[in-house]
C-alpha positions as CSV (number, residue, x, y, z in Angstrom):
1,D,1.5,-6.5,13.5
2,G,3.3,-9.1,11.3
3,K,0.1,-10.1,9.4
4,S,0.1,-10.4,5.7
5,C,-0.9,-7.2,4.1
6,A,-2.8,-9.3,1.5
7,A,-5.5,-10.0,4.1
8,P,-8.3,-7.6,3.5
9,S,-8.7,-6.9,7.2
10,S,-5.0,-6.0,7.5
11,F,-5.2,-3.6,4.5
12,L,-8.4,-2.0,5.9
13,A,-6.6,-1.5,9.3
14,I,-3.6,0.1,7.5
15,F,-6.0,2.4,5.5
16,C,-7.8,3.4,8.6
17,R,-4.6,4.1,10.6
18,V,-3.3,6.3,7.8
19,N,-6.5,8.1,7.0
20,I,-7.9,8.5,10.5
21,D,-6.9,12.2,10.8
22,D,-9.3,13.0,7.9
23,D,-12.2,12.1,10.2
24,L,-10.7,13.8,13.3
25,Y,-9.4,17.1,12.1
26,Y,-10.5,19.8,9.7
27,Q,-8.8,19.3,6.3
28,D,-7.4,22.3,4.3
29,Q,-7.4,20.2,1.2
30,A,-10.8,19.6,-0.3
31,E,-9.6,16.4,-2.1
32,D,-8.4,14.9,1.2
33,S,-11.4,12.9,2.3
34,A,-11.9,10.1,4.8
35,S,-12.7,7.6,2.0
36,E,-9.7,8.3,-0.3
37,L,-6.0,8.7,-0.1
38,V,-4.0,11.7,-1.1
39,Y,-0.5,11.0,-2.4
40,D,1.3,11.3,1.0
41,E,-1.2,8.9,2.5
42,F,-0.8,6.5,-0.4
43,V,3.0,6.5,0.2
44,E,2.5,5.8,3.9
45,V,0.1,2.9,3.1
46,M,2.6,1.4,0.7
47,A,5.3,1.6,3.4
48,R,3.1,0.1,6.1
49,C,2.1,-2.8,3.7
50,C,5.7,-3.5,3.0
51,D,6.5,-3.5,6.8
52,A,3.5,-5.8,7.4
53,K,4.5,-8.2,4.6
54,I,8.3,-8.2,5.3
55,T,8.9,-8.1,9.0
56,P,12.2,-6.9,10.5
57,Q,13.1,-10.5,11.4
58,S,12.8,-11.5,7.7
59,R,14.8,-8.7,6.2
60,G,18.2,-10.3,6.5
61,G,19.8,-7.3,8.2
62,K,18.7,-4.9,5.5
63,S,17.4,-1.5,6.3
64,F,13.7,-0.8,5.9
65,E,14.5,1.7,3.2
66,E,16.3,-0.9,1.2
67,T,13.6,-3.5,1.8
68,L,10.9,-1.0,0.7
69,Q,12.8,-0.2,-2.5
70,N,13.3,-3.8,-3.4
71,W,9.7,-4.7,-2.6
72,L,8.4,-1.9,-4.8
73,E,10.9,-2.7,-7.6
74,Y,10.7,-6.5,-7.7
75,V,7.1,-7.2,-6.5
76,V,4.7,-4.3,-6.7
77,V,5.7,-2.6,-10.0
78,P,6.0,-5.9,-12.0
79,T,2.7,-7.1,-10.6
80,Y,0.9,-4.0,-11.6
81,R,2.5,-3.8,-15.0
82,T,1.3,-7.4,-15.6
83,L,-2.2,-6.4,-14.4
84,I,-2.3,-3.4,-16.7
85,K,-1.1,-5.4,-19.7
86,D,-3.7,-8.1,-19.0
87,R,-6.4,-5.6,-18.8
88,K,-5.4,-4.0,-22.1
89,R,-5.5,-7.4,-23.7
90,G,-9.0,-8.0,-22.2
91,I,-8.0,-11.0,-20.0
92,A,-8.1,-9.2,-16.6
93,K,-11.0,-8.4,-14.3
94,D,-12.8,-5.1,-14.8
95,K,-11.4,-3.9,-11.4
96,I,-8.0,-4.3,-10.0
């Protein structure tokens, strides 16, 4: 939809889109609930967030796979490493 994934409403929409089958169908996996993501759903959420934040028009001709890899490597991972370090030093919020 081209909206920033940082907007809570956009993230909620992505979460719901990925997790909707947990409400609609019987789940064989007990840990796969409508309020939490299993690994495969988490991967899909990350891909959808990347696609929402970096639209095809702004990718400079790069494939989505390359864009996703770069986004994870240069944005997501460093951001969360910093958050974890800050939390260990006691200068971050209690919840991420």
